[in-house]
C-alpha positions in Angstrom: -81.1 -31.4 -18.9 -79.1 -34.5 -20.0 -81.6 -37.1 -20.7 -84.7 -36.9 -23.0 -87.9 -35.7 -21.2 -90.8 -37.9 -22.4 -93.1 -36.2 -24.5 -97.0 -36.7 -25.2 -98.7 -34.7 -27.9 -102.5 -34.8 -27.8 -103.0 -33.8 -31.6 -101.4 -34.0 -35.0 -102.8 -34.0 -38.6 -100.2 -36.6 -40.1 -103.0 -39.1 -41.2 -104.5 -36.7 -43.5 -101.4 -36.4 -45.5 -100.7 -40.2 -45.2 -104.1 -40.9 -46.7 -104.3 -38.2 -49.4 -100.6 -37.1 -50.2 -98.7 -40.4 -49.9 -96.8 -39.2 -46.9 -94.7 -42.0 -45.1 -93.9 -42.0 -41.5 -90.3 -43.2 -42.5 -89.6 -39.9 -44.2 -86.8 -37.5 -43.1 -88.0 -34.4 -40.9 -88.5 -31.6 -43.3 -90.0 -28.1 -43.1 -93.4 -29.1 -43.9 -93.3 -32.7 -42.7 -93.4 -32.2 -39.0 -94.3 -35.8 -37.8 -92.0 -38.4 -38.8 -90.6 -41.7 -37.1 -87.2 -40.2 -36.9 -88.4 -37.0 -35.5 -90.6 -38.7 -32.8 -87.8 -40.8 -31.6 -85.3 -37.9 -31.6 -87.7 -35.6 -29.9 -88.3 -38.1 -27.1 -91.8 -38.9 -27.7 -93.7 -41.3 -25.4 -97.2 -40.8 -27.0 -98.5 -39.3 -30.1 -102.2 -38.8 -30.8 -103.1 -39.1 -34.4 -106.2 -37.4 -35.6 -108.8 -38.3 -38.3 -109.7 -34.8 -39.8 -112.1 -34.6 -42.7 -112.0 -31.5 -44.8 -115.3 -29.7 -44.0 -115.1 -28.0 -47.4 -115.4 -31.2 -49.3 -117.9 -34.2 -49.6 -117.4 -37.9 -48.9 -116.6 -37.3 -45.2 -117.3 -40.8 -44.0 -115.1 -42.4 -46.8 -112.3 -40.0 -46.2 -112.5 -40.8 -42.4 -112.3 -44.5 -43.2 -109.2 -43.9 -45.3 -107.5 -42.2 -42.4 -108.4 -45.0 -40.0 -106.9 -47.4 -42.6 -103.8 -45.2 -42.8 -103.5 -45.5 -39.0 -103.6 -49.3 -39.2 -101.1 -49.4 -42.0 -98.7 -47.2 -40.1 -99.0 -49.5 -37.0 -98.7 -52.6 -39.1 -95.6 -51.3 -41.0 -93.6 -49.5 -38.3 -92.4 -51.7 -35.4 -91.3 -48.5 -33.4 -94.8 -47.2 -33.2 -97.1 -49.2 -30.9 -100.9 -48.9 -30.7 -101.8 -48.0 -27.2 -105.1 -50.0 -26.6 -104.8 -50.7 -22.8 -103.2 -49.1 -19.7 -100.5 -51.8 -19.6 -99.3 -50.9 -23.0 -97.7 -47.9 -21.5 -95.3 -50.2 -19.9 -93.8 -51.2 -23.2 -92.7 -47.8 -24.2 -89.0 -46.8 -24.2 -88.1 -43.0 -24.8 -86.1 -42.8 -27.9 -86.7 -46.4 -29.0 -90.5 -46.4 -29.6 -93.7 -44.3 -29.5 -97.2 -45.1 -28.4 -99.9 -44.1 -30.8 -103.6 -43.2 -30.0 -106.3 -42.5 -32.6 -108.5 -39.6 -32.3 -111.2 -37.8 -34.3 -111.3 -34.1 -35.1 -114.8 -33.1 -36.5 -116.6 -36.3 -35.6 -119.9 -35.0 -36.8 -118.7 -34.7 -40.3 -117.1 -38.0 -40.3 -120.1 -39.9 -39.2 -122.3 -37.6 -41.6 -124.7 -37.3 -38.8 -125.4 -40.8 -38.2 -124.8 -41.5 -34.5 -124.7 -45.2 -35.1 -121.3 -44.8 -36.8 -119.7 -43.6 -33.6 -119.4 -47.3 -32.6 -117.5 -48.0 -35.8 -114.9 -45.5 -35.3 -114.6 -46.6 -31.5 -114.0 -50.1 -32.7 -111.3 -48.8 -35.1 -109.6 -47.5 -32.0 -110.7 -43.9 -31.7 -110.5 -42.9 -27.9 -110.7 -39.1 -28.3 -113.6 -37.4 -30.6 -114.5 -33.7 -31.0 -118.0 -32.9 -32.5 -117.0 -30.4 -35.1 -114.1 -28.4 -36.7 -114.6 -24.7 -37.0 -118.1 -25.0 -38.7 -121.6 -26.0 -38.2 -122.7 -29.7 -38.7 -125.5 -31.9 -37.5 -124.3 -32.2 -33.9 -122.9 -28.7 -33.0 -121.4 -25.4 -34.0 -117.8 -24.7 -34.4 -115.4 -21.9 -33.1 -116.3 -19.7 -36.2 -120.0 -19.7 -35.3 -122.0 -17.7 -33.0 -120.8 -18.2 -29.4 -124.2 -18.2 -28.0 -125.6 -21.2 -29.7 -125.5 -24.6 -27.9 -125.4 -28.2 -29.0 -128.0 -29.6 -31.3 -130.3 -32.5 -30.3 -127.8 -34.9 -31.9 -124.9 -33.3 -30.1 -126.6 -33.8 -26.6 -127.3 -37.5 -27.7 -123.7 -37.9 -28.9 -122.4 -36.7 -25.3 -124.4 -39.6 -23.8 -123.0 -42.2 -26.4 -119.5 -41.0 -25.9 -119.7 -41.3 -22.1 -121.3 -44.8 -22.5 -118.4 -45.9 -24.6 -115.9 -44.2 -22.3 -114.6 -41.9 -25.1 -112.7 -38.6 -24.1 -114.8 -35.6 -25.5 -112.5 -33.0 -27.2 -113.8 -29.4 -26.9 -111.0 -27.9 -29.2 -112.8 -26.2 -32.1 -116.4 -26.1 -30.6 -118.1 -22.9 -30.0 -118.4 -21.5 -26.6 -122.2 -22.4 -26.2 -121.4 -26.0 -27.0 -118.4 -26.1 -24.8 -120.7 -25.2 -21.8 -123.3 -27.7 -22.8 -120.6 -30.3 -22.8 -119.2 -29.4 -19.6 -122.6 -29.6 -17.9 -123.6 -32.9 -19.5 -120.6 -35.0 -19.6 -120.0 -37.5 -16.9 -116.3 -37.7 -17.8 -113.6 -35.0 -17.6 -113.1 -33.4 -20.9 -110.2 -32.6 -23.1 -109.0 -29.7 -25.2 -106.5 -31.5 -27.4 -105.1 -28.3 -29.1 -106.3 -25.0 -27.5 -104.5 -22.0 -25.9 -105.4 -19.2 -23.6 -107.5 -16.3 -24.9 -106.2 -14.0 -22.1 -102.6 -14.2 -23.7 -103.8 -13.9 -27.4 -107.2 -13.2 -28.9 -108.3 -15.9 -31.2 -111.8 -17.6 -31.4 -110.1 -20.9 -31.1 -108.6 -20.0 -27.8 -110.3 -20.6 -24.5 -111.4 -18.0 -21.9 -110.2 -18.3 -18.4 -113.7 -19.6 -17.2 -113.4 -22.4 -19.8 -109.8 -23.3 -18.8 -110.9 -23.3 -15.1 -113.9 -25.5 -16.0 -111.6 -28.2 -17.6 -109.0 -27.9 -14.6 -111.8 -28.2 -12.0 -113.1 -31.4 -13.6 -109.6 -32.8 -13.9 -109.5 -32.7 -17.7 -106.7 -31.9 -19.9 -105.5 -28.9 -22.0 -102.9 -29.4 -24.6 -101.3 -26.1 -25.8 -101.2 -25.8 -29.7 -98.0 -24.6 -31.5 -100.0 -22.9 -34.2 -98.7 -19.4 -34.5 -102.0 -17.5 -35.0 -103.0 -19.1 -31.5 -99.9 -18.0 -29.8 -98.8 -14.4 -30.4 -99.1 -11.5 -33.0 -95.3 -11.7 -34.0 -92.0 -13.3 -33.0 -93.6 -16.6 -32.3 -91.1 -19.1 -30.8 -90.9 -21.9 -28.3 -91.1 -19.1 -25.6 -94.6 -18.3 -26.9 -95.8 -21.8 -26.5 -94.4 -22.0 -23.1 -96.0 -18.8 -22.1 -99.4 -20.4 -22.7 -98.4 -23.4 -20.8 -97.2 -21.2 -17.9 -100.4 -19.2 -17.9 -102.7 -22.2 -17.8 -100.4 -23.5 -15.0 -101.0 -20.3 -13.1 -104.7 -20.7 -13.1 -104.3 -24.0 -11.3 -103.7 -26.3 -14.1 -100.2 -27.6 -13.5 -101.7 -31.2 -13.2 -104.0 -30.5 -16.3 -101.8 -28.7 -18.9 -99.7 -30.2 -21.6 -99.0 -30.4 -25.2 -101.3 -30.5 -28.4 -98.9 -29.4 -31.2 -101.3 -29.4 -34.3 -98.1 -30.4 -36.2 -98.8 -31.2 -39.9 -101.9 -29.0 -39.5 -100.0 -25.8 -40.2 -97.7 -24.2 -42.8 -95.8 -22.1 -40.4 -94.4 -23.2 -37.1 -92.8 -21.4 -34.1 -89.1 -20.6 -34.5 -87.0 -23.4 -32.8 -90.0 -25.8 -33.1 -90.2 -26.9 -36.7 -91.2 -30.5 -36.0 -91.3 -33.3 -33.6 -87.5 -33.7 -33.7 -87.3 -30.3 -31.9 -89.8 -31.1 -29.2 -87.1 -31.0 -26.3 -87.0 -27.3 -26.8 -90.1 -27.1 -24.7 -88.8 -29.1 -21.4 -85.6 -27.1 -21.9 -87.6 -23.7 -21.9 -89.7 -24.8 -18.9 -86.4 -25.5 -17.1 -85.1 -22.1 -17.9 -88.2 -20.7 -16.1 -87.2 -22.9 -13.0 -89.9 -25.4 -13.3 -88.7 -28.6 -11.4 -88.0 -31.7 -13.3 -91.1 -33.2 -11.9 -93.3 -30.4 -12.9 -91.6 -30.6 -16.4 -92.3 -34.3 -16.8 -96.0 -33.8 -15.8 -96.4 -31.0 -18.4 -94.6 -32.8 -21.2 -96.2 -36.3 -20.8 -97.6 -37.4 -17.5 -100.5 -35.2 -17.3 -101.7 -36.5 -20.6 -101.0 -40.1 -19.7 -102.8 -39.8 -16.4 -105.8 -38.4 -18.3 -106.0 -40.8 -21.1 -105.4 -44.0 -19.2 -108.9 -43.6 -17.9 -110.4 -44.0 -21.4 -108.4 -47.2 -22.5 
């Protein structure tokens, strides 16, 4: 394929490193620096979602979340090539290889707001348009993927669903346990998103989604971003082919209009072979082409499915 295929990535953890490790988006792509401006442009990125993630093993959740929101603002203010996508018409300003659209999200919103539902509005006003209730642990709203599958949302979690629906924020079900997942599916008036989750049928992991979960997202016209995190992909020999295998499987369940990318870059130490950072993102459309996906299908998977989904929340 001669030209860059536009890429949209539903999840990365760059902001944590920018806020607490003095990372700069202008740095050169390196082994453990997956997201850089140069890498995003070289990789053909149209959109990158930047997550606020607070370390659930520490304290000061709210203050840490604010620091990452501040880091997002600083990145936007100091990097002309990265545009904050605030409204649907902003997508028209994007030019592949020249600039990148940025969207703010929250991973583990329950920790970030420290159980105070009123703070959801604050982060909404800071620009967050995708929010998940928890990381892998329990908080005041819900239970994470490491918790008992059978437990559902807490009372505050049910209230949070209503608040997010009213604000028109996309609800992210990556990291939540199975019981909480089904509560959200049943209660949410809006289609849900799994920003970085893979297929349990291909590889067993508490973070991967069962077929009925994948189909529920597909049936509601949501979005599933396949993660590049090796422990979610395969036991060994993890490569670009492993990522595309999960994409292909979800597409086979009827998800050709709902599946896409959710790298989790800067949230892992090891990456798949041939996919060590944003600069190598074109390896995915190239592999899809090798499997005889049409260019239209490849464009849908690599960016259009996500854009078609998220535009409804802007």
